[in-house]
C-alpha positions in Angstrom: 10.8 12.4 16.0 11.8 9.0 14.7 13.1 9.5 11.1 13.7 5.9 10.3 13.8 2.4 11.8 16.4 -0.1 10.8 16.7 -3.7 12.0 15.6 -7.2 11.4 12.0 -8.2 10.5 10.8 -10.2 13.5 7.4 -10.9 11.9 4.9 -9.5 9.4 1.1 -9.1 9.6 -1.3 -7.8 7.0 -1.0 -4.2 8.0 2.2 -4.0 10.0 5.7 -5.3 10.6 7.6 -5.8 13.9 11.2 -4.6 13.5 13.7 -5.9 16.0 16.1 -3.0 16.7 18.8 -4.1 19.2 16.4 -6.3 21.0 13.4 -3.9 21.0 10.5 -4.7 18.8 8.9 -1.7 17.0 5.5 -2.1 15.4 5.4 -0.2 12.2 2.3 0.1 10.1 2.9 -0.5 6.4 1.0 -1.0 3.1 -0.2 -4.6 2.4 2.2 -4.7 -0.5 5.2 -3.9 1.7 4.1 -6.4 4.2 4.1 -9.2 1.6 7.4 -8.1 0.0 9.5 -8.7 3.1 10.6 -11.9 4.8 11.2 -12.7 8.4 14.8 -12.3 9.3 15.4 -9.7 6.6 17.4 -6.6 7.4 15.2 -3.6 6.6 15.2 0.2 6.8 11.9 2.0 6.8 11.5 5.8 6.7 8.9 6.5 9.4 6.1 9.0 10.2 5.5 9.3 13.9 1.8 9.8 14.6 0.8 10.9 18.1 -2.7 10.4 19.5 -4.0 10.9 23.0 -4.1 7.1 23.5 -1.2 5.9 21.3 2.0 6.7 19.5 2.0 5.0 16.1 4.7 4.5 13.5 4.0 4.3 9.8 6.8 3.0 7.6 7.9 3.4 4.0 10.5 1.9 1.7 11.5 5.3 0.2 11.6 8.9 1.3 9.3 9.9 -1.6 6.6 7.5 -0.4 6.9 8.9 3.1 6.6 12.4 1.8 3.5 11.6 -0.2 2.0 10.0 2.9 2.7 13.1 4.9 1.0 15.3 2.4 -2.0 13.0 2.2 -2.3 12.9 5.9 -2.4 16.7 6.1 -5.5 16.8 3.9 -8.6 17.4 5.9 -10.7 14.3 6.3 -8.0 11.8 5.3 -5.9 10.7 8.3 -3.1 8.2 8.4 -5.2 5.1 8.0 -6.8 6.3 4.7 -3.5 7.8 3.5 -1.8 4.4 4.0 -4.7 2.6 2.2 -4.3 5.0 -0.7 -0.6 4.3 -1.1 -1.3 0.5 -0.8 -3.9 0.6 -3.6 -1.6 1.6 -6.3 1.8 3.1 -7.0 2.7 6.6 -5.8 3.3 7.8 -9.3 -0.2 6.7 -10.4 -1.7 8.7 -7.5 0.3 11.8 -8.3 -0.6 11.6 -12.0 -4.3 11.2 -11.1 -4.3 14.3 -8.9 -2.4 16.5 -11.3 -4.7 15.4 -14.2 -7.8 15.8 -12.0 -8.8 12.2 -12.6 -11.8 12.0 -10.2 -12.8 8.6 -11.6 -9.4 7.0 -10.7 -9.4 8.6 -7.3 -12.9 7.5 -6.3 -11.8 3.9 -6.9 -9.2 4.2 -4.1 -10.4 2.8 -0.7 -12.1 5.3 1.5 -12.3 8.0 -1.2 -15.7 9.3 -2.4 -16.3 12.0 -4.9 -16.1 14.9 -2.5 -12.9 13.6 -0.9 -11.4 13.1 -4.4 -12.2 16.7 -5.3 -10.7 17.9 -2.0 -7.5 15.9 -2.8 -7.2 17.6 -6.2 -7.9 21.0 -4.7 -5.4 20.7 -1.9 -2.6 18.7 -3.6 -2.6 19.5 -7.3 -0.1 22.4 -6.9 1.9 20.7 -4.2 3.1 17.5 -6.0 5.3 18.9 -8.8 8.5 18.0 -6.9 7.4 14.5 -6.2 6.3 14.0 -9.8 9.9 14.1 -11.0 11.3 12.0 -8.1 8.9 9.1 -7.8 9.9 5.8 -9.4 7.5 4.1 -11.8 7.9 0.4 -11.0 6.4 -2.0 -13.5 3.4 -4.0 -12.2 4.2 -7.6 -11.9 2.3 -10.0 -14.2 3.1 -13.2 -12.2 4.0 -14.9 -15.5 7.6 -13.9 -16.0 10.7 -15.8 -15.2 10.4 -15.6 -11.5 9.9 -18.8 -9.6 6.3 -19.4 -8.7 5.3 -20.3 -5.2 3.7 -23.7 -4.4 0.0 -23.9 -5.1 -1.9 -23.1 -1.9 -5.6 -23.8 -1.3 -5.6 -20.8 0.9 -4.1 -18.4 -1.6 -7.5 -17.0 -2.7 -8.5 -16.5 0.9 -5.2 -14.8 1.6 -5.7 -12.4 -1.3 -9.3 -11.7 -0.2 -8.1 -10.9 3.3 -5.3 -8.6 2.0 -7.8 -6.6 -0.2 -10.3 -6.1 2.6 -7.5 -5.0 4.9 -6.7 -2.3 2.3 -10.2 -1.0 2.5 -12.0 -2.7 -0.3 -15.5 -4.2 0.4 -16.1 -8.0 0.7 -18.0 -7.9 -2.6 -15.2 -6.1 -4.5 -12.6 -8.5 -3.0 -14.6 -11.5 -3.9 -15.1 -10.4 -7.5 -11.4 -9.8 -8.1 -10.4 -13.0 -6.4 -12.8 -14.9 -8.7 -11.4 -13.1 -11.8 -7.9 -14.2 -10.9 -8.8 -17.8 -10.3 -6.4 -19.0 -13.1 -3.4 -17.1 -11.6 -4.3 -18.4 -8.1 -4.5 -22.0 -9.3 -1.0 -21.6 -11.0 0.5 -20.6 -7.6 1.4 -17.1 -8.5 3.2 -15.5 -5.5 0.8 -13.5 -3.2 2.7 -10.2 -3.7 2.2 -10.5 -7.5 -1.5 -11.4 -7.0 -2.0 -8.3 -4.9 -0.4 -6.1 -7.6 -2.6 -7.7 -10.3 -5.7 -7.3 -8.1 -5.0 -3.6 -7.5 -4.2 -3.0 -11.1 -7.6 -4.6 -12.0 -9.4 -2.5 -9.4 -8.0 0.7 -10.9 -9.4 -0.3 -14.4 -12.9 -0.9 -13.2 
């Protein structure tokens, strides 16, 4: 089993990174947020989950051990699978998900991509008593507002399209992505960095 991959980011796509480890490129699937946070040429360590299928061996990567552990527990829930588990992690922060499960917040859970009411109830039933250890370990990073002291990226006509593509890759519908992009028109026109736009969009999705 591959516990982690450490190397240089060769390039990043919406749903995966290619990490150059001593001349070998490993494709590692990550959340959209992680993909946008890294830069090509950056040295990076990702804790990995090795998923074996009949037709492929896939690596899923995470910035922290706690995030990886939460992914593993999600993946073990019947009907979830690695793709949905990764989409869940990408749609909010791990601590938000843990809190929602422990407080039986079905409304929050059904707003996550790929999660209906029955699946939300199954998540609560299967995980509620299994997340106590993670609840005290998970960090609670503040959501970026895009209006702080950080330097804004240059205005890009394609920024809205890029945000739309990122949201649909996380499992949201075309309509949902379009509505959120439209609501963030001011931030997009100001050239807010894409990673901050994604966090703002996901925060807004959770409130709907």
